[in-house]
GUZA-920178 format. One record per residue (C-alpha): residue number from 1; residue in three letters; x, y, z. Coordinates in nm, 2 decimals. Each point is the difference from the previous one (the first is absolute). Layout:
<vexbas>
<NUM, 'ala', <X, Y, Z>>
...
</vexbas>
This chain:
<vexbas>
<1, 'unk', <3.19, -4.14, 15.97>>
<2, 'unk', <0.13, 0.34, 0.10>>
<3, 'unk', <0.01, 0.11, 0.36>>
<4, 'unk', <-0.15, 0.33, 0.11>>
<5, 'unk', <0.01, 0.03, 0.38>>
<6, 'unk', <0.08, 0.37, 0.01>>
<7, 'unk', <0.38, -0.05, 0.02>>
<8, 'unk', <0.21, 0.11, -0.30>>
<9, 'unk', <0.15, -0.30, -0.19>>
<10, 'unk', <0.36, 0.11, 0.07>>
<11, 'unk', <-0.07, 0.04, 0.37>>
<12, 'unk', <-0.19, -0.32, 0.02>>
<13, 'unk', <0.28, -0.20, -0.16>>
<14, 'unk', <0.27, 0.18, 0.22>>
<15, 'unk', <-0.20, -0.09, 0.31>>
<16, 'unk', <-0.04, -0.36, -0.11>>
<17, 'unk', <0.38, -0.02, -0.06>>
<18, 'unk', <0.06, 0.11, 0.35>>
<19, 'unk', <-0.25, -0.25, 0.13>>
<20, 'unk', <0.19, -0.27, -0.19>>
<21, 'unk', <0.31, 0.09, 0.20>>
<22, 'unk', <-0.20, -0.01, 0.32>>
<23, 'unk', <-0.14, -0.34, -0.09>>
<24, 'unk', <0.35, -0.14, -0.07>>
<25, 'unk', <0.13, 0.14, 0.33>>
<26, 'unk', <-0.30, -0.13, 0.19>>
<27, 'unk', <0.01, -0.35, -0.16>>
<28, 'unk', <0.37, -0.03, 0.05>>
<29, 'unk', <-0.03, 0.10, 0.37>>
<30, 'unk', <-0.29, -0.25, 0.03>>
<31, 'unk', <0.24, -0.28, -0.12>>
<32, 'unk', <0.28, 0.12, 0.23>>
<33, 'unk', <-0.23, 0.03, 0.30>>
<34, 'unk', <-0.14, -0.34, -0.05>>
<35, 'unk', <0.35, -0.15, -0.05>>
<36, 'unk', <0.11, 0.16, 0.33>>
<37, 'unk', <-0.32, -0.13, 0.17>>
<38, 'unk', <0.09, -0.35, -0.11>>
<39, 'unk', <0.37, 0.01, 0.09>>
<40, 'unk', <0.03, 0.21, 0.32>>
<41, 'unk', <0.17, -0.18, 0.29>>
<42, 'unk', <0.11, 0.09, 0.35>>
<43, 'unk', <-0.13, 0.18, 0.31>>
<44, 'unk', <-0.21, 0.25, -0.22>>
<45, 'unk', <-0.16, -0.29, -0.20>>
<46, 'unk', <-0.35, 0.03, 0.13>>
<47, 'unk', <-0.04, 0.38, -0.01>>
<48, 'unk', <0.17, 0.03, -0.35>>
<49, 'unk', <-0.19, -0.30, -0.13>>
<50, 'unk', <-0.34, 0.15, 0.11>>
<51, 'unk', <0.08, 0.35, -0.12>>
<52, 'unk', <0.13, -0.10, -0.34>>
<53, 'unk', <-0.32, -0.22, -0.05>>
<54, 'unk', <-0.21, 0.31, 0.07>>
<55, 'unk', <0.21, 0.21, -0.23>>
<56, 'unk', <0.01, -0.24, -0.30>>
<57, 'unk', <-0.37, -0.06, 0.03>>
<58, 'unk', <-0.06, 0.38, -0.02>>
<59, 'unk', <0.24, 0.02, -0.29>>
<60, 'unk', <-0.18, -0.27, -0.19>>
<61, 'unk', <-0.33, 0.19, 0.02>>
<62, 'unk', <0.18, 0.32, -0.10>>
<63, 'unk', <0.15, -0.16, -0.30>>
<64, 'unk', <-0.34, -0.08, -0.14>>
<65, 'unk', <-0.13, 0.36, 0.07>>
<66, 'unk', <0.30, 0.15, -0.17>>
<67, 'unk', <-0.03, -0.23, -0.31>>
<68, 'unk', <-0.37, 0.07, -0.02>>
<69, 'unk', <0.06, 0.38, 0.01>>
<70, 'unk', <0.25, -0.04, -0.29>>
<71, 'unk', <-0.26, -0.18, -0.20>>
<72, 'unk', <-0.27, 0.26, 0.08>>
<73, 'unk', <0.24, 0.26, -0.15>>
<74, 'unk', <0.01, -0.21, -0.32>>
<75, 'unk', <0.35, -0.15, 0.03>>
<76, 'unk', <0.10, -0.36, 0.03>>
<77, 'unk', <0.14, -0.09, 0.34>>
<78, 'unk', <0.34, -0.17, 0.01>>
<79, 'unk', <0.00, -0.35, 0.13>>
<80, 'unk', <0.32, -0.18, -0.06>>
<81, 'unk', <0.32, -0.02, 0.20>>
<82, 'unk', <0.20, 0.16, -0.29>>
<83, 'unk', <-0.23, 0.30, -0.02>>
<84, 'unk', <0.00, 0.04, 0.38>>
<85, 'unk', <0.38, -0.03, 0.01>>
<86, 'unk', <0.04, 0.28, -0.25>>
<87, 'unk', <-0.24, 0.23, 0.20>>
<88, 'unk', <0.07, -0.07, 0.36>>
<89, 'unk', <0.25, 0.16, 0.24>>
<90, 'unk', <-0.04, -0.29, 0.25>>
<91, 'unk', <0.28, -0.25, 0.00>>
<92, 'unk', <-0.03, -0.37, 0.06>>
<93, 'unk', <0.01, -0.11, 0.36>>
<94, 'unk', <0.27, -0.21, 0.16>>
<95, 'unk', <-0.17, -0.27, 0.19>>
<96, 'unk', <0.32, -0.07, 0.19>>
<97, 'unk', <-0.01, 0.34, 0.18>>
<98, 'unk', <-0.07, 0.00, 0.37>>
<99, 'unk', <-0.34, 0.13, 0.12>>
<100, 'unk', <0.14, 0.34, 0.08>>
<101, 'unk', <0.14, 0.04, -0.35>>
<102, 'unk', <-0.32, -0.11, -0.16>>
<103, 'unk', <-0.21, 0.25, 0.20>>
<104, 'unk', <0.24, 0.28, -0.07>>
<105, 'unk', <0.00, -0.08, -0.37>>
<106, 'unk', <-0.37, -0.02, -0.02>>
<107, 'unk', <-0.04, 0.34, 0.18>>
<108, 'unk', <0.24, 0.15, -0.26>>
<109, 'unk', <-0.20, -0.14, -0.28>>
<110, 'unk', <-0.32, 0.14, 0.13>>
<111, 'unk', <0.17, 0.34, 0.03>>
<112, 'unk', <0.12, -0.03, -0.36>>
<113, 'unk', <-0.35, -0.06, -0.12>>
<114, 'unk', <-0.12, 0.30, 0.20>>
<115, 'unk', <0.25, 0.23, -0.17>>
<116, 'unk', <-0.10, -0.14, -0.34>>
<117, 'unk', <-0.37, 0.06, 0.06>>
<118, 'unk', <0.03, 0.37, 0.09>>
<119, 'unk', <0.07, 0.13, -0.36>>
<120, 'unk', <-0.28, -0.23, -0.13>>
<121, 'unk', <-0.25, 0.17, 0.23>>
<122, 'unk', <0.10, 0.34, -0.14>>
<123, 'unk', <-0.04, -0.12, -0.36>>
<124, 'unk', <-0.34, -0.15, 0.07>>
<125, 'unk', <-0.12, 0.30, 0.20>>
<126, 'unk', <0.10, 0.24, -0.28>>
<127, 'unk', <-0.20, -0.21, -0.25>>
<128, 'unk', <-0.31, 0.00, 0.23>>
<129, 'unk', <0.02, -0.37, 0.04>>
<130, 'unk', <-0.16, -0.02, 0.34>>
<131, 'unk', <-0.03, -0.38, -0.01>>
<132, 'unk', <0.37, -0.05, -0.04>>
<133, 'unk', <0.08, 0.26, 0.26>>
<134, 'unk', <-0.22, -0.19, 0.25>>
<135, 'unk', <0.17, -0.33, -0.09>>
<136, 'unk', <0.34, 0.16, 0.04>>
<137, 'unk', <-0.10, 0.15, 0.33>>
<138, 'unk', <-0.10, -0.34, 0.12>>
<139, 'unk', <0.32, -0.16, -0.12>>
<140, 'unk', <0.21, 0.28, 0.16>>
<141, 'unk', <-0.17, -0.05, 0.33>>
<142, 'unk', <0.04, -0.38, -0.01>>
<143, 'unk', <0.37, 0.02, -0.09>>
<144, 'unk', <0.08, 0.27, 0.26>>
<145, 'unk', <-0.18, -0.21, 0.27>>
<146, 'unk', <0.18, -0.32, -0.11>>
<147, 'unk', <0.34, 0.18, 0.00>>
<148, 'unk', <-0.07, 0.14, 0.35>>
<149, 'unk', <-0.10, -0.34, 0.14>>
<150, 'unk', <0.31, -0.16, -0.15>>
<151, 'unk', <0.23, 0.28, 0.13>>
<152, 'unk', <-0.16, -0.03, 0.34>>
<153, 'unk', <0.07, -0.38, 0.00>>
<154, 'unk', <0.36, 0.05, -0.11>>
<155, 'unk', <0.08, 0.25, 0.27>>
</vexbas>
């Protein structure tokens, strides 16, 4: 069945492709954040353990929202590690890092996602896709806040 939601097909598909990248980044960061949550040690253990739990829980919810928006745009959401690896800018975590290194790396990853969201917002806005713009605004806010909290902890 064809889709007619008031967004031109080319724009709709382009927006969905951007969201696939965001989903891959978000899911990859979810995995890394949970890995660091499990493996952090040292004097910062409790604070890093608690913050990373909050953050991976938020990322899990975001992953579902992003994937569902991709589907609303009529495109299949990626779901495998190979597909995510091809799309993401987030590298695998090193569970042997010290807490300070983990926190600094996660802050940088959130900032990477923020920089990758901004052009997506422009594309969605030009196409009149207010639902995606709202989703991207929410994600931008969440990643900027997460980066700020992690940077503050690392200082």
